[in-house]
N, C-alpha and C positions, 0 to 999 in steps of 0.2 A: 746275425750276431745275437745270441740268446740274451745278452745283457741289455739289449735295446727293445723297446716296445713302441708300437704306434699308438699314441694317445688319442689322436683325432685326425680324421681325414677331412681336410678342408676342400670339399668339392660339392658342387650343387648343380645338378643337371636337370633340365626340363624334359619331361617325357610326355609325348602326345600321341594322339590317334592319327595314323596315316591314312588319308583318303586319296582317291584317284585325282590327278590334275584335271583342271577345267570342268569338273563335275560339281558345280556349286550347289546344285539341288540336293545331291546326296550328302555333301558336306553340311548343308543346312539341317538335313534330317538328323545327322549325327550330333550336331551342336544342340539342336532343340531337345533331342532325347536325353543327352547328357545333362542339360540344364534341368530338365524335369526330374532326373534321377537325383540331382543335387537338392532340388526343392522339396522332394518327399522324404529326404533323410537317408536314402539308400546309399548314396555316395559316401557319406560320413561313416556309416556302419562298415562298409567294405574297406575304407581306408584304415579305420581303427583295427579291423580284424587282421590286416596284412602288415601294418606298420606300427601298431601299438600306440599311436598318438592321434590326436585330432588333426584333420587337414587344415592348412592355412588358407582360409577362404578369402583372404584379402587379395590374393593374386589369382584365384580361380573362382570367380563369382559366377553364379548362374545368370543366364540372360533373363531379363525381366519380361513380364507380360506373356504368360504361357499361351501357345496357340496349338491347334490340333493339326499336326502334319503327319501324314501316313505315307508309307513306302508306295502304296498303290497309286497315290496321286502324283508321283514324280513322272516326268516324261521318259519315254523309252529311248528317244534319240536326242542328241545334243548338237547344236550348231554354235560355232564360235569363230571369231576373227582373231588375228594375231595383233593385238593392241600394242604389245611391246615393240614389235617390228616397226609399227607406225610411229611410235614415240621416238625410237632411235633414228629413224629416217628423217623425221622433222627436227630432231634435236631439242624438242620442247615437250613439256607436260601441259595438258589442259586441265585446269583446276576450277571447278565451280564452287562457290561459297555462299553461305548465308551469314548475315551479321548476327553474332551472339558473343558478346564479351564474356570472358577475356579470350575466347578462342579465336574469334574473328571480329575485328573492329574496322569501321569505315569512317575516316575523318571527313570533315566538311568539304575538303578538296578532293575527296575520293580516294585518298591514300589508305592502303590496307595495312593493318597491323594485327597483332594478337598472337597468341601461343601457337595455334595451328598454322598461321601464315608464316611465322618465323621458322617453324619446323619444316614446312614444305620447301621453303627456300634453302634450308640446310640440306634437305634430302636432294633437291635439284642440283646443288653444287657437287654433291658426291656422286650423283647418278649421271648427270649430263655436263658437268664441268663448270656450271655457272648458277648462282642463286637467282639470276634473272631469267633463266630458261623456262619460264612459266607464262602461259596465257591465262589470265584471270577473267572469269565471267560470273556475274551474280546468278545465283540459283533461282530459277523461275518455276515454282511449283514443286511437285513431288520429286525427291531425289531419284526415284526409280525411273523417271522419265528423262534423266539428264545424260544417259550414257552415250547417246549419239554424238554429243559435243563435249564430253568430259571424260578424263581418265581417272580423276579423283574428285570426290566431293567432301568438303569440310564445313564445319560450322557448329561444333559442339554436339554432334549427334551421339546420343546414348545408344549403347548396344542393347537391343531388345530382340526377342524372338521374331516379331513381325518385321523388324528392320533387317534382320539377317536374310529374310526372303527377298528384300529389295536390292541387296548388294552384298559385297564381301566385307564383313566387319571384323576380319581376323587380326588386323593390325591395330591393337589398342595402344593409345598414346597417353592416356590420362586415367588414373584410378584414384578417386578420393571423394570425400563427402557423399558417400553412397552412390557415386556415379562411375560408370565405366564408359569412356569416350574413345572412339576409334576413327581412323580414316575410313571413308566409305569408298570402296572400289567396285568396278564393274564385275558382274558375275562371269564365271567361266574364263577368267583371265589369270591363270596361275603364273604364267611367265611374267606378266606385269607385276603381279603381287610379289613374286620372289625378288624381282629387281628393286622394287620399293623397299622391301624388307631388308635386303642387303645394305641399301643406303641408310636405312633407319638404324640398323645394328651398328654401323660405323659411328653414328652420332652418340650411341651409348658408350662405345669403347673409347672414343677420343674426347669425351667429356662435354661435347656440345649439347647433348640432351639435358644433362644435369644443369648446365648454365641457363638454358632456355626455361626449364621447369622452375628454377629458382627465381628467374626474372618475373615470370607471370604468376607464380604461386609461392611467394616468399614465406608464407606462414605454414606451408605444407611440406611434408617430407617428399623427396623425389620418388616418383613412381618406380617401384622395384620391378625390373623387367629382366627376364632370363635372356641372355645372348644366345641366339640360335646359330649353331655352327654350320 
């Protein structure tokens, strides 16, 4: 109808770089390189050239703490186990935690609370059918050494370039006050990561995420996250 005009298209899609599944080392190289491109200003220049506006860096922040990571240093062969199959067979998630309020709190009687604890329970309900389908263990030492006994590590871990090498930090759950915090997942476990992401996305769409965020960060806006389809 020539009498009608489209004034505005109300649509917002996330566009990302697709990397091979279970190749965390190569994904790390891409993430670190992209972060360094952001830090030196190249990303903003390219964005302005192609879109005519400045990028919204509140949602796409570079990983802190630059490291030197080269393609030649990555392994030629990868070994992985099917962690998702083990989780489904057991019907439970193994979550290691460190106490760091308000992300993880430990009461005098050992009761766990906090933003990430509540969020993991919400994820477990959607992924495994019960918020109690979690085996909790305190983190002992470096998170990178926890993967033999944990499927997820939580405790207010900031996304950094060095941290990206210790695990999969792609599921960010909090951005604010200059911090970007994510669930820490085992490397080379794309299936587990996808299953956790699917459950996490449900918390966004059904409102549970906003409720938890407001509960633990009442003075901050809810972290804006693009729903992955």
